[in-house]
C-alpha positions as CSV (number, residue, x, y, z in Angstrom):
1,M,-32.7,-3.9,-11.8
2,A,-32.0,-2.3,-8.5
3,A,-35.4,-0.5,-8.4
4,G,-37.3,-3.7,-8.8
5,A,-38.1,-3.4,-12.4
6,P,-37.7,-6.6,-14.4
7,A,-34.4,-7.0,-15.9
8,A,-33.6,-7.5,-19.6
9,Y,-32.0,-10.6,-20.7
10,R,-28.8,-8.8,-21.6
11,E,-28.5,-7.2,-18.1
12,V,-28.9,-10.6,-16.4
13,T,-26.2,-12.0,-18.7
14,D,-23.9,-9.2,-17.9
15,V,-24.5,-9.6,-14.1
16,N,-24.0,-13.4,-14.4
17,F,-20.8,-12.9,-16.4
18,A,-19.5,-10.3,-13.8
19,L,-20.2,-12.8,-10.9
20,I,-18.4,-15.6,-12.8
21,A,-15.5,-13.2,-13.5
22,L,-15.4,-12.2,-9.8
23,Q,-15.4,-15.9,-8.7
24,L,-12.5,-16.7,-11.1
25,N,-10.5,-13.8,-10.0
26,H,-11.0,-14.7,-6.3
27,E,-9.9,-18.3,-7.0
28,S,-6.9,-17.1,-9.0
29,R,-5.9,-14.8,-6.0
30,A,-6.4,-17.6,-3.5
31,A,-4.3,-20.1,-5.5
32,K,-1.5,-17.4,-5.9
33,Y,-1.6,-16.8,-2.1
34,K,-1.4,-20.5,-1.5
35,R,1.6,-20.9,-3.7
36,L,3.3,-18.0,-2.2
37,K,2.7,-19.3,1.3
38,R,4.0,-22.8,0.3
39,R,7.1,-21.3,-1.3
40,G,7.8,-19.2,1.9
41,T,7.4,-22.3,4.0
42,R,9.9,-24.2,1.9
43,S,12.3,-21.3,1.9
44,L,12.2,-21.1,5.7
45,I,12.7,-24.8,6.0
46,F,15.7,-24.8,3.7
47,A,17.2,-21.8,5.6
48,G,16.7,-23.6,8.9
49,M,18.4,-26.7,7.5
50,V,21.3,-24.6,6.2
51,L,21.7,-23.2,9.8
52,V,21.6,-26.6,11.3
53,V,24.3,-27.9,9.0
54,L,26.5,-24.9,9.6
55,N,26.1,-25.3,13.3
56,F,27.0,-29.0,13.0
57,L,30.1,-28.2,10.9
58,F,31.3,-25.6,13.4
59,C,30.8,-28.1,16.4
60,V,32.9,-30.7,14.5
61,A,35.6,-28.2,13.8
62,Y,35.6,-27.0,17.4
63,V,35.9,-30.6,18.7
64,L,38.6,-31.5,16.2
65,L,40.5,-28.4,17.2
66,N,40.3,-29.2,20.8
67,L,41.5,-32.8,20.2
68,A,44.3,-31.5,18.2
69,Q,45.4,-29.1,21.0
70,Q,45.2,-31.8,23.7
71,G,47.2,-34.3,21.7
72,A,50.0,-31.9,20.6
73,P,53.1,-32.0,22.8
74,M,54.3,-28.7,24.1
């Protein structure tokens, strides 16, 4: 086949099968990469939201402690 000789039907079938398998393998890897990327993005968004909530809670605690200190008689 590589030398330019006519290929047998079985050889052409084997090459076509290999090309189809290569395409399926590529699509599978691309889908896996896309899922992994999506999961990573969701994880980063979740971690960011947790940090925002923790920051908010610490700010509320700080404000409440300051108000409690100002209102307490000495």
